[in-house]
VOBA-1610 file (N, C-alpha, C; in pm, whole numbers, padded with zeros to 5 digits, always signed):
BEGIN
Met+14296+15664+07731Met+14358+15730+07867Met+14176+15768+07794Glu+14094+15823+07910Glu+13979+15958+07931Glu+14025+16024+07961Lys+14019+16170+07952Lys+14121+16262+08020Lys+13921+16343+07996Met+13912+16487+08107Met+13814+16572+08131Met+13892+16700+08038Ser+13868+16736+07957Ser+13914+16892+07949Ser+13790+16990+07983His+13757+17130+07939His+13740+17256+07930His+13820+17336+07863Val+13688+17368+07804Val+13712+17468+07725Val+13677+17675+07748Val+13625+17642+07834Val+13581+17777+07910Val+13688+17850+08019Lys+13694+18039+08011Lys+13775+18031+08080Lys+13732+18023+08285Lys+13836+17980+08318Lys+13795+17964+08478Lys+13813+18117+08522Arg+13745+18093+08634Arg+13770+18284+08719Arg+13816+18237+08863Lys+13844+18235+08958Lys+13914+18221+09059Lys+13760+18213+09165Leu+13739+18122+09245Leu+13566+18077+09312Leu+13618+18206+09441Asp+13487+18221+09466Asp+13513+18279+09590Asp+13537+18136+09691Lys+13623+18125+09839Lys+13573+18065+09932Lys+13459+17927+09978Ser+13323+18034+10034Ser+13247+17956+10035Ser+13169+17895+09924Arg+13212+17963+09794Arg+13129+17868+09651Arg+13245+17750+09640Gln+13351+17741+09637Gln+13453+17673+09663Gln+13400+17535+09708Glu+13371+17570+09875Glu+13324+17519+09987Glu+13190+17429+09935Arg+13103+17529+09882Arg+12996+17453+09861Arg+12982+17318+09780Leu+13085+17415+09670Leu+13101+17273+09541Leu+13126+17115+09584Tyr+13243+17153+09715Tyr+13297+17023+09735Tyr+13217+16963+09813Phe+13158+16992+09890Phe+13029+16952+09977Phe+12905+16881+09905Asp+12864+16927+09812Asp+12770+16928+09720Asp+12817+16800+09647Ser+12983+16785+09588Ser+12988+16652+09507Ser+12941+16528+09647Tyr+12976+16540+09721Tyr+12934+16370+09793Tyr+12769+16411+09832Thr+12713+16449+09738Thr+12544+16454+09779Thr+12476+16364+09724Asp+12543+16296+09619Asp+12506+16200+09562Asp+12573+16047+09606Val+12478+15937+09622Val+12482+15807+09664Val+12634+15727+09554Thr+12636+15764+09470Thr+12779+15736+09367Thr+12881+15739+09415Ile+12945+15852+09491Ile+13044+15853+09520Ile+13050+15721+09689His+12938+15778+09744His+12980+15734+09886His+12965+15506+09837Glu+12855+15467+09733Glu+12906+15352+09703Glu+13024+15325+09638Asp+13162+15395+09554Asp+13320+15400+09530Asp+13358+15314+09649Met+13395+15445+09776Met+13421+15436+09876Met+13413+15309+09969Ile+13310+15265+09989Ile+13247+15159+10032Ile+13305+15023+09987Ala+13258+15027+09870Ala+13304+14911+09763Ala+13453+14878+09720Asp+13501+15012+09726Asp+13682+14995+09750Asp+13647+14915+09873Tyr+13696+14757+09803Tyr+13714+14681+09982Tyr+13833+14678+10112Val+13967+14736+09942Val+14031+14740+10057Val+14074+14857+10139Arg+14009+14946+10087Arg+14000+15120+10155Arg+13913+15074+10266Thr+13791+14995+10248Thr+13722+14979+10372Thr+13745+14853+10498Asn+13772+14782+10448Asn+13854+14677+10560Asn+13964+14690+10575Thr+14041+14805+10503Thr+14174+14809+10625Thr+14157+14897+10702Tyr+14020+14994+10696Tyr+14050+15081+10811Tyr+13948+14953+10919Arg+13838+14874+10853Arg+13816+14821+11006Arg+13912+14684+11057Thr+13962+14691+10996Thr+14064+14593+11018Thr+14156+14690+11143Ala+14241+14788+11091Ala+14279+14851+11175Ala+14187+14865+11332Ile+14097+14932+11300Ile+13954+14981+11418Ile+13987+14855+11495Met+13976+14783+11473Met+13915+14611+11540Met+14062+14579+11685Arg+14142+14583+11560Arg+14309+14538+11637Arg+14360+14673+11729Asn+14275+14792+11731Asn+14305+14898+11786Asn+14184+14906+11904Ser+14120+14810+11918Ser+14006+14830+12003Ser+14059+14790+12161Glu+14156+14778+12213Glu+14192+14755+12304Glu+14228+14949+12376Leu+14258+15001+12212Leu+14264+15123+12314Leu+14112+15240+12257Ile+14034+15174+12204Ile+13932+15242+12148Ile+13858+15261+12236Arg+13797+15115+12336Arg+13729+15024+12388Arg+13695+15193+12525Gly+13607+15165+12613Gly+13575+15321+12695Gly+13595+15414+12657Lys+13616+15463+12495Lys+13704+15642+12467Lys+13606+15674+12364Val+13631+15820+12354Val+13518+15873+12329Val+13636+15893+12156Val+13500+15914+12034Val+13638+15892+11952Val+13545+15991+11797Leu+13603+16056+11732Leu+13564+16194+11644Leu+13603+16107+11518Asp+13536+16141+11482Asp+13528+16050+11319Asp+13539+16165+11205Val+13646+16213+11170Val+13634+16332+11091Val+13559+16362+10935Gly+13439+16422+10890Gly+13445+16379+10757Gly+13348+16257+10737Ala+13267+16206+10865Ala+13275+16058+10854Ala+13145+16009+10778Gly+13121+16074+10667Gly+13003+16052+10525Gly+12863+15960+10579Thr+12883+15824+10505Thr+12769+15761+10587Thr+12763+15678+10712Gly+12904+15666+10775Gly+12903+15675+10900Gly+12998+15550+10961Val+12990+15450+10851Val+13100+15368+10856Val+13193+15340+10954Leu+13264+15423+10931Leu+13419+15435+11049Leu+13352+15414+11187Ser+13278+15561+11223Ser+13200+15557+11309Ser+13126+15476+11385Ile+13048+15373+11266Ile+12998+15218+11346Ile+13128+15123+11360Phe+13196+15112+11302Phe+13340+14990+11282Phe+13379+15058+11465Cys+13390+15207+11475Cys+13458+15214+11644Cys+13357+15152+11707Ala+13239+15212+11702Ala+13147+15100+11803Ala+13128+15015+11839Gln+13141+14952+11736Gln+13164+14813+11736Gln+13267+14767+11821Ala+13394+14834+11825Ala+13518+14808+11876Ala+13523+14845+11993Gly+13440+14880+12051Gly+13401+14893+12265Gly+13353+15109+12252Ala+13415+15172+12162Ala+13430+15338+12207Ala+13259+15279+12269Lys+13256+15424+12373Lys+13204+15459+12466Lys+13141+15575+12410Lys+13173+15666+12319Lys+13079+15756+12222Lys+13210+15805+12079Val+13106+15803+11967Val+13181+15873+11904Val+13069+15992+11839Tyr+13147+16050+11832Tyr+13099+16209+11759Tyr+13111+16178+11605Ala+13040+16152+11448Ala+13066+16119+11395Ala+13028+16303+11288Val+13124+16362+11289Val+13074+16540+11164Val+13079+16479+11142Glu+13025+16551+11005Glu+12969+16544+10835Glu+12941+16697+10760Ala+13048+16752+10739Ala+12945+16844+10664Ala+12839+16849+10619Cys+12815+16737+10479Cys+12703+16757+10434Cys+12559+16680+10429Ser+12496+16652+10331Ser+12334+16658+10357Ser+12361+16487+10367Ile+12486+16374+10325Ile+12480+16265+10383Ile+12469+16253+10534Ala+12526+16335+10575Ala+12460+16356+10731Ala+12330+16246+10783Glu+12218+16302+10693Glu+12093+16286+10704Glu+12082+16124+10696Glu+12182+16097+10587Glu+12150+15903+10610Glu+12246+15827+10740Ala+12358+15899+10734Ala+12428+15845+10857Ala+12348+15833+11002Val+12268+15920+10972Val+12190+15914+11134Val+12091+15831+11092Arg+12055+15817+11011Arg+11926+15636+10955Arg+11991+15532+10987Ile+12177+15560+10914Ile+12220+15411+10890Ile+12248+15393+11022Val+12293+15457+11080Val+12311+15463+11305Val+12199+15368+11375Arg+12081+15463+11326Arg+11998+15379+11421Arg+11928+15231+11352His+11952+15223+11175His+11948+15093+11168His+11992+14991+11220Asn+12112+15036+11251Asn+12226+14960+11347Asn+12214+14920+11480Asn+12113+15067+11531Asn+12076+15022+11643Asn+12237+15076+11779Leu+12255+15181+11715Leu+12378+15254+11774Leu+12354+15391+11833Gln+12234+15384+11834Gln+12246+15552+11851Gln+12279+15638+12020Asp+12254+15588+12055Asp+12354+15587+12187Asp+12463+15630+12202Arg+12572+15553+12126Arg+12701+15581+12105Arg+12726+15646+12020Val+12677+15675+11915Val+12734+15723+11796Val+12627+15833+11722Glu+12707+15977+11769Glu+12670+16067+11736Glu+12681+16187+11555Val+12575+16183+11560Val+12607+16246+11366Val+12588+16385+11434Ile+12646+16459+11389Ile+12640+16618+11395Ile+12665+16630+11266Arg+12615+16742+11233Arg+12627+16831+11089Arg+12677+16908+11115Gly+12810+16942+11020Gly+12852+17094+10974Gly+13034+17058+10982Thr+13106+17115+10964Thr+13244+17129+10941Thr+13314+17091+11058Val+13434+17036+11062Val+13481+17020+11197Val+13548+17126+11258Glu+13622+17263+11161Glu+13564+17443+11181Glu+13492+17472+11295Thr+13396+17414+11264Thr+13286+17492+11283Thr+13191+17448+11389Val+13153+17287+11430Val+13106+17273+11528Val+13133+17289+11673Asp+13098+17230+11764Asp+13115+17239+11893Asp+13117+17128+11960Leu+13193+17032+11982Leu+13200+16900+12081Leu+13155+16906+12219Pro+13097+16855+12262Pro+13052+16811+12429Pro+13185+16841+12472Glu+13260+16755+12424Glu+13436+16720+12571Glu+13552+16681+12443Pro+13633+16659+12525Pro+13764+16642+12417Pro+13731+16489+12376Val+13835+16468+12310Val+13859+16369+12230Val+13961+16222+12296Glu+13968+16141+12235Glu+14079+16015+12296Glu+14139+15981+12161Val+14011+15952+12057Val+14068+15875+11906Val+14028+15946+11782Ile+14094+15977+11710Ile+14050+16041+11574Ile+14075+15922+11451Val+13913+15971+11416Val+13991+15863+11269Val+13898+15939+11175Ser+13980+15908+10993Ser+13931+15963+10967Ser+13929+15956+10829Glu+13886+15935+10740Glu+13944+15879+10586Glu+13939+16030+10520Trp+14051+16074+10481Trp+14075+16210+10451Trp+14133+16203+10277Met+14192+16103+10296Met+14268+16104+10147Met+14198+16159+10015Gly+14238+16230+09913Gly+14213+16248+09748Gly+14276+16182+09668Tyr+14269+16179+09573Tyr+14377+16170+09474Tyr+14520+16213+09446Ala+14615+16178+09454Ala+14708+16205+09492Ala+14787+16218+09656Leu+14678+16173+09704Leu+14645+16234+09848Leu+14621+16363+09907Leu+14667+16498+09834Leu+14621+16606+09872Leu+14538+16632+09795His+14467+16615+09671His+14353+16662+09593His+14292+16647+09664Glu+14181+16749+09684Glu+14005+16750+09773Glu+14014+16680+09900Ser+14144+16685+09959Ser+14203+16616+10089Ser+14147+16674+10213Met+14105+16615+10339Met+14047+16665+10452Met+14148+16682+10548Leu+14269+16659+10490Leu+14384+16652+10634Leu+14430+16794+10686Asn+14330+16884+10637Asn+14401+17030+10716Asn+14251+17020+10806Ser+14168+16985+10810Ser+14042+16924+10897Ser+14098+16845+10985Val+14166+16744+10986Val+14191+16639+11094Val+14280+16724+11116Val+14429+16814+11035Val+14546+16871+11177Val+14444+16980+11276Tyr+14337+17045+11238Tyr+14218+17129+11309Tyr+14200+17008+11427Ala+14129+16907+11395Ala+14026+16804+11546Ala+14170+16781+11605Arg+14295+16764+11482Arg+14364+16695+11644Arg+14425+16817+11753Asp+14452+16930+11704Asp+14464+17031+11778Asp+14411+17055+11865Lys+14286+17092+11816Lys+14131+17180+11932Lys+14134+17036+12002Trp+14067+16893+11986Trp+13977+16786+12053Trp+14061+16706+12102Leu+14160+16656+12049Leu+14239+16533+12112Leu+14320+16552+12192Lys+14316+16447+12284Lys+14380+16460+12425Lys+14477+16449+12393Pro+14591+16489+12493Pro+14776+16469+12498Pro+14740+16307+12517Gly+14816+16246+12421Gly+14858+16076+12407Gly+14762+16038+12302Gly+14684+16114+12276Gly+14530+16020+12182Gly+14622+15899+12036Leu+14536+15895+12043Leu+14521+15775+11909Leu+14434+15873+11775Ile+14559+15882+11675Ile+14500+15895+11553Ile+14535+15818+11412Leu+14393+15707+11379Leu+14435+15638+11257Leu+14401+15683+11099Pro+14469+15684+10994Pro+14562+15672+11015Pro+14693+15743+11023Ser+14821+15726+11138Ser+14884+15811+11219Ser+15022+15854+11128Lys+15046+15799+10945Lys+15125+15884+10871Lys+15088+15811+10727Ala+15131+15899+10626Ala+15106+15880+10508Ala+15284+15902+10415Glu+15293+15867+10306Glu+15365+15860+10277Glu+15334+15855+10086Leu+15427+15936+09983Leu+15371+15948+09876Leu+15526+15904+09789Tyr+15499+15840+09693Tyr+15623+15810+09630Tyr+15572+15765+09476Ile+15681+15815+09369Ile+15668+15827+09240Ile+15816+15716+09180Ala+15761+15742+09008Ala+15809+15609+08972Ala+15803+15652+08742Pro+15830+15630+08706Pro+15837+15666+08568Pro+15755+15543+08504Val+15655+15599+08392Val+15587+15486+08385Val+15594+15555+08205Cys+15554+15418+08149Cys+15524+15408+08036Cys+15331+15354+08009Asp+15292+15461+07899Asp+15176+15401+07900Asp+15147+15381+07734Pro+15083+15217+07711Pro+15054+15212+07533Pro+14997+15283+07560Val+14834+15338+07595Val+14756+15395+07527Val+14764+15521+07473Val+14861+15593+07502Val+14981+15683+07514Val+15025+15714+07312Glu+15084+15527+07334Glu+15172+15566+07268Glu+15066+15561+07111Asp+14945+15421+07164Asp+14891+15386+06985Asp+14807+15539+06974Arg+14798+15587+07013Arg+14711+15743+07008Arg+14799+15852+06941Leu+14912+15852+06930Leu+15006+15925+06890Leu+15046+15865+06768His+15098+15716+06749His+15078+15630+06655His+14942+15624+06556Phe+14873+15660+06549Phe+14702+15618+06490Phe+14751+15707+06405Trp+14816+15832+06399Trp+14781+15937+06269Trp+14896+15907+06206Tyr+15012+15807+06185Tyr+15111+15721+06096Tyr+15006+15637+06026Thr+14912+15525+06080Thr+14834+15478+06002Thr+14724+15507+05943Val+14687+15626+05899Val+14568+15686+05845Val+14630+15693+05690Lys+14696+15723+05647Lys+14757+15735+05491Lys+14750+15557+05435Glu+14775+15475+05515Glu+14729+15296+05459Glu+14583+15285+05513Gln+14531+15373+05546Gln+14337+15291+05565Gln+14297+15411+05494Tyr+14325+15585+05431Tyr+14198+15611+05402Tyr+14310+15660+05227Gly+14415+15690+05241Gly+14473+15718+05132Gly+14483+15917+05166Val+14505+15882+05269Val+14543+16071+05358Val+14633+16026+05404Asp+14785+16128+05418Asp+14913+16120+05494Asp+14815+16245+05636Met+14798+16207+05726Met+14764+16293+05853Met+14879+16305+05967Ser+15031+16186+05942Ser+15092+16219+05998Ser+15148+16357+06056Cys+15133+16466+06019Cys+15119+16602+06074Cys+15039+16644+06188Met+14907+16579+06249Met+14847+16547+06328Met+14916+16492+06478Ser+15050+16398+06430Ser+15120+16379+06545Ser+15144+16485+06651Asp+15209+16578+06605Asp+15248+16664+06713Asp+15127+16789+06847Phe+15048+16837+06706Phe+14879+16828+06782Phe+14838+16689+06854Ala+14845+16639+06849Ala+14783+16557+06903Ala+14841+16527+07026Arg+14965+16522+07055Arg+15054+16476+07195Arg+15072+16655+07255Arg+15074+16720+07173Arg+15050+16852+07283Arg+14896+16845+07389Cys+14765+16776+07277Cys+14649+16743+07359Cys+14669+16647+07449Ile+14683+16560+07444Ile+14762+16421+07502Ile+14819+16458+07663Met+14970+16479+07632Met+15036+16480+07682Met+15020+16654+07780Asn+14895+16671+07829Asn+14905+16830+07830Asn+14932+16842+08027Ser+14932+16960+08070Ser+14936+16958+08211Ser+14825+16905+08360Asp+14735+16814+08300Asp+14658+16752+08384Asp+14722+16656+08469Ile+14638+16646+08567Ile+14646+16530+08638Ile+14587+16449+08614Thr+14627+16269+08582Thr+14524+16204+08477Thr+14538+16093+08614Val+14397+16075+08648Val+14416+15989+08765Val+14363+15834+08708Asn+14422+15777+08659Asn+14370+15643+08649Asn+14491+15504+08648Phe+14414+15381+08646Phe+14465+15266+08655Phe+14598+15212+08644Val+14732+15177+08681Val+14824+15224+08555Val+14880+15042+08644Ser+14867+15013+08507Ser+14944+14882+08494Ser+15134+14853+08563Ile+15099+14687+08621Ile+15220+14666+08683Ile+15314+14685+08576Glu+15305+14619+08501Glu+15426+14606+08396Glu+15462+14753+08285Asp+15347+14867+08332Asp+15438+14964+08296Asp+15468+15021+08362Val+15567+15037+08447Val+15611+15096+08552Val+15727+15040+08542Leu+15827+15165+08527Leu+15987+15154+08492Leu+16056+15165+08580Ser+16019+15124+08654Ser+16157+15159+08788Ser+16098+15095+08903His+16166+15055+09063His+16119+15090+09111His+16051+15227+09184Pro+15935+15215+09226Pro+15894+15366+09311Pro+16006+15435+09401Ala+16029+15548+09445Ala+16111+15644+09529Ala+16049+15703+09593Arg+16017+15714+09742Arg+15930+15799+09825Arg+15990+15945+09853Phe+15934+16026+09818Phe+15963+16153+09807Phe+15893+16230+09958Ala+15824+16186+09995Ala+15784+16268+10114Ala+15712+16188+10209Glu+15694+16216+10385Glu+15647+16138+10455Glu+15559+16270+10535Leu+15434+16233+10601Leu+15343+16325+10690Leu+15295+16228+10794Asp+15347+16319+10914Asp+15330+16240+11052Asp+15214+16325+11096Leu+15086+16269+11111Leu+15000+16316+11166Leu+14977+16372+11290Tyr+15102+16338+11377Tyr+15089+16369+11488Tyr+15153+16489+11554Thr+15243+16540+11388Thr+15290+16656+11479Thr+15270+16741+11329Val+15215+16684+11187Val+15269+16832+11048Val+15157+16924+11098Thr+15196+17029+11067Thr+15109+17203+11087Thr+15031+17216+10947Ala+14939+17271+10963Ala+14866+17316+10853Ala+14981+17422+10748Glu+15060+17548+10808Glu+15209+17561+10774Glu+15207+17476+10666Glu+15281+17334+10710Glu+15351+17220+10652Glu+15311+17197+10510Leu+15142+17228+10546Leu+15051+17113+10406Leu+15038+17270+10291Arg+15089+17347+10256Arg+15103+17420+10228Arg+15229+17452+10104Ser+15297+17332+10139Ser+15439+17278+10028Ser+15475+17122+10126Val+15383+17064+09990Val+15486+16920+10063Val+15602+16875+09956Lys+15680+16858+09963Lys+15831+16855+09886Lys+15896+16728+09953Gly+15989+16720+09796Gly+16091+16612+09849Gly+16157+16570+09697Gln+16270+16535+09768Gln+16386+16461+09619Gln+16346+16330+09536Phe+16389+16250+09444Phe+16339+16167+09416Phe+16503+16130+09350Arg+16481+16007+09263Arg+16553+15924+09152Arg+16565+15798+09168Cys+16487+15742+09048Cys+16509+15645+08995Cys+16540+15598+08896Glu+16621+15463+08822Glu+16691+15412+08753Glu+16572+15339+08672Ser+16599+15331+08541Ser+16494+15276+08458Ser+16537+15120+08495Phe+16453+14990+08453Phe+16455+14864+08448Phe+16546+14871+08316Gly+16500+14873+08209Gly+16547+14868+08039Gly+16513+14980+07977Ser+16478+14897+07862Ser+16436+15023+07733Ser+16329+15013+07775Ser+16266+15189+07731Ser+16100+15168+07737Ser+16139+15262+07667Ala+15928+15339+07609Ala+15992+15483+07599Ala+15866+15557+07702Ala+15925+15604+07841Ala+15859+15657+07949Ala+15791+15767+07909Ser+15652+15805+07909Ser+15526+15858+07907Ser+15543+16030+08030Gly+15551+15947+08142Gly+15520+16051+08259Gly+15557+15971+08370Leu+15540+16034+08474Leu+15533+15976+08604Leu+15424+15983+08690Cys+15419+15840+08767Cys+15331+15829+08830Cys+15344+15871+09016Val+15258+15888+09030Val+15253+15958+09196Val+15120+15866+09236Tyr+15180+15759+09447Tyr+15081+15690+09457Tyr+15084+15722+09619Phe+15013+15705+09720Phe+15036+15660+09803Phe+14999+15610+09910Thr+15047+15586+10047Thr+15019+15506+10142Thr+15007+15588+10276Val+14910+15530+10324Val+14876+15512+10477Val+14880+15444+10596Thr+14904+15499+10696Thr+14998+15320+10772Thr+14923+15358+10906Phe+14838+15247+10939Phe+14770+15285+11075Phe+14868+15172+11231Ser+14858+15281+11309Ser+14922+15202+11383Ser+14892+15132+11467Cys+14902+14940+11535Cys+14864+14911+11598Cys+14941+14790+11655Pro+14865+14740+11783Pro+14944+14687+11864Pro+15092+14593+11829Asp+15065+14506+11736Asp+15063+14401+11685Asp+15171+14457+11596Lys+15125+14453+11450Lys+15212+14494+11419Lys+15142+14707+11297Pro+15225+14783+11269Pro+15169+14860+11182Pro+15127+14740+11068Leu+14971+14868+11021Leu+14867+14842+10918Leu+14888+14924+10771Val+14887+14881+10676Val+14927+14953+10579Val+14800+14960+10475Leu+14770+15120+10376Leu+14683+15072+10289Leu+14762+15168+10137Ser+14737+15050+10102Ser+14792+15124+09955Ser+14786+15165+09905Thr+14773+15239+09811Thr+14745+15286+09611Thr+14832+15239+09530Ser+14975+15179+09536Ser+15068+15158+09429Ser+15001+15079+09308Pro+15049+15076+09195Pro+15043+14997+09099Pro+15071+14860+09178Phe+15178+14796+09213Phe+15178+14728+09252Phe+15081+14602+09390Lys+14972+14683+09418Lys+14879+14624+09523Lys+14767+14614+09473Ala+14685+14557+09486Ala+14521+14522+09450Ala+14497+14703+09430Glu+14361+14727+09317Glu+14325+14811+09327Glu+14250+14909+09410Thr+14229+15000+09440Thr+14166+15111+09548Thr+14102+15207+09449His+13922+15287+09411His+13939+15385+09396His+13984+15529+09383Trp+14102+15522+09492Trp+14221+15654+09436Trp+14275+15632+09298Lys+14302+15517+09241Lys+14398+15480+09109Lys+14489+15492+09143Gln+14589+15561+09023Gln+14772+15686+09056Gln+14671+15822+08960Ala+14807+15858+09000Ala+14772+15979+08924Ala+14911+15995+08855Val+14881+16072+08697Val+14945+16037+08613Val+15016+16185+08569Leu+15151+16214+08567Leu+15168+16312+08519Leu+15279+16286+08410Tyr+15215+16382+08251Tyr+15251+16313+08117Tyr+15377+16444+08129Phe+15553+16389+08066Phe+15577+16442+08007Phe+15531+16554+07897Asp+15640+16617+07840Asp+15603+16729+07700Asp+15579+16579+07513Ala+15631+16492+07574Ala+15682+16348+07512Ala+15739+16297+07533Pro+15678+16123+07474Pro+15740+16031+07522Pro+15894+16053+07533Val+15998+15991+07634Val+16147+16018+07620Val+16166+15862+07644Arg+16290+15775+07531Arg+16365+15681+07535Arg+16454+15668+07613Val+16402+15529+07707Val+16502+15534+07823Val+16542+15382+07769Val+16655+15360+07847Val+16738+15238+07865Val+16822+15168+07992Gln+16846+15063+08046Gln+16841+14990+08171Gln+16966+15117+08237Asp+16913+15127+08378Asp+16964+15208+08467Asp+16951+15383+08389Thr+16864+15411+08310Thr+16828+15535+08252Thr+16810+15621+08406Ala+16853+15747+08457Ala+16776+15790+08598Ala+16697+15877+08576Val+16640+15925+08609Val+16487+15985+08626Val+16458+16046+08772Ala+16512+16191+08789Ala+16539+16213+08899Ala+16469+16362+08909Gly+16464+16454+09036Gly+16440+16517+09039Gly+16365+16572+09169Glu+16312+16663+09180Glu+16208+16708+09241Glu+16059+16746+09248Val+15958+16717+09374Val+15866+16704+09356Val+15810+16798+09483Ser+15712+16872+09390Ser+15643+17023+09491Ser+15452+16995+09463Met+15401+16972+09595Met+15286+16950+09603Met+15218+17055+09681Tyr+15137+17138+09618Tyr+15068+17259+09705Tyr+14912+17341+09673Pro+14841+17393+09709Pro+14727+17372+09709Pro+14724+17513+09550Ser+14630+17514+09514Ser+14543+17544+09379Ser+14575+17718+09404Glu+14592+17817+09378Glu+14570+17920+09346Glu+14415+17953+09338Asp+14365+17875+09240Asp+14195+17922+09237Asp+14105+17856+09332Ser+14142+17697+09361Ser+14091+17641+09500Ser+14118+17590+09571Ala+14165+17693+09715Ala+14235+17580+09839Ala+14236+17393+09833Arg+14136+17321+09804Arg+14130+17199+09804Arg+14173+17146+09701His+14203+17185+09558His+14250+17171+09452His+14445+17152+09484Val+14511+17086+09465Val+14657+16990+09431Val+14681+17024+09309Cys+14797+17142+09344Cys+14933+17158+09187Cys+15035+17067+09212Ile+15101+16995+09139Ile+15190+16937+09131Ile+15285+16991+09106Arg+15401+17045+09088Arg+15593+17074+09032Arg+15651+17007+09065Val+15684+16959+08948Val+15801+16860+08911Val+15916+16924+08840Asp+16026+16924+08860Asp+16177+16904+08818Asp+16252+16845+08805Tyr+16257+16793+08675Tyr+16315+16621+08702Tyr+16407+16681+08511Thr+16517+16607+08558Thr+16622+16527+08462Thr+16563+16382+08399Ile+16680+16330+08268Ile+16634+16185+08247Ile+16761+16174+08194Gly+16857+16127+08221Gly+16987+16100+08113Gly+17086+16151+08157Glu+17114+16181+08026Glu+17138+16295+07994Glu+17082+16474+07979Gln+16987+16444+07930Gln+16885+16569+07873Gln+16860+16652+07977Lys+16851+16802+07917Lys+16899+16930+08024Lys+16756+16870+08098Gly+16750+16934+08223Gly+16695+16985+08316Gly+16461+17032+08270Gln+16402+16992+08319Gln+16274+17038+08298Gln+16190+17064+08375Thr+16111+17179+08404Thr+16021+17175+08490Thr+15855+17176+08436Lys+15736+17105+08477Lys+15640+17083+08458Lys+15539+17095+08551Thr+15467+17196+08572Thr+15307+17166+08645Thr+15166+17160+08642Phe+15128+17029+08687Phe+14993+17019+08661Phe+14956+17053+08780Ser+14759+16962+08728Ser+14660+17001+08792Ser+14582+16963+08801Ile+14458+16968+08871Ile+14333+16801+08795Ile+14270+16954+08712Pro+14239+16837+08592Pro+14119+16915+08533Pro+13990+16967+08534Asp+13918+17118+08499Asp+13846+17095+08618Asp+13693+16992+08558Trp+13693+16931+08648Trp+13593+16811+08562Trp+13444+16825+08709Ser+13458+16918+08789Ser+13335+16972+08886Ser+13248+17089+08858Gly+13202+17117+08762Gly+13137+17193+08714Gly+13170+17393+08733Glu+13279+17330+08819Glu+13377+17495+08843Glu+13376+17611+08731Ala+13417+17563+08618Ala+13445+17752+08546Ala+13317+17782+08499Gln+13383+17915+08467Gln+13244+17977+08401Gln+13259+18099+08345Ser+13194+18144+08247Ser+13215+18139+08106Ser+13215+18355+08158
//
């Protein structure tokens, strides 16, 4: 597994610099290409908007963090009277071009700025937003959606999506197993015994980084457990400061558990039946992949070994947009352990 690391000392960034770095990351075409190309993501939003066309037709819509404006255009195609596409970074200029290119400039208005600072001409009846980040809450815009809901959404208005759920399961990572075993093979290849490197390798690989990667179905060791649910109609900014829950998983069989996999789903309420966008390893791949939290060392589990504990997700002290995940867990009869994880500094924020 490719991991991103840094050796320079980080210092806490002031909030304005944090925000600038966050929005600057959306000025390149690659991230928008990845999101639009994610068929599960984009088509699920399109389907949910079209299925809600009776509730959108003739209504005023707010798209929070509109990006290229694709969701705003979907809403206009579903019959919205007016769509306010609010986008803070310079991709808003491209969104204006895309809206004009689709001859929707009379109904879709792109507004450059954050939803916390812009002034809309009127309240809205629908809020749509693709706000989710890695492990749901890393660099997510959920706080902005909550702010927009409280300030601009009319009573009884529609929010798409309206619910988010977080899941966890123990996993085996065969790549990690191979990398740890590698140091035992060096002697046979080159005549030098380097097995003593295995502990160093384990500390480097099984560290406290949240590793974002695809998890194979066959590497999931139990049924996933849901540990948190967020209702977007009622959740508050204060509640988002600590999202936590209990979990208990029982292993399918004998394996080496490398760590825990965290993923999320979001649900769109629709007139016929709810529509779910899932980032589960059991479903089609998305650009969110899954978040892997490694134990300090692989742990052997057998049939029905219980992996249980509590997960807490909260903003990092270094950046409010970065998530930390603390897991208090026990595996079988082992003594309980605690480990706190964070996304490695991969966005140029480290300072000497």
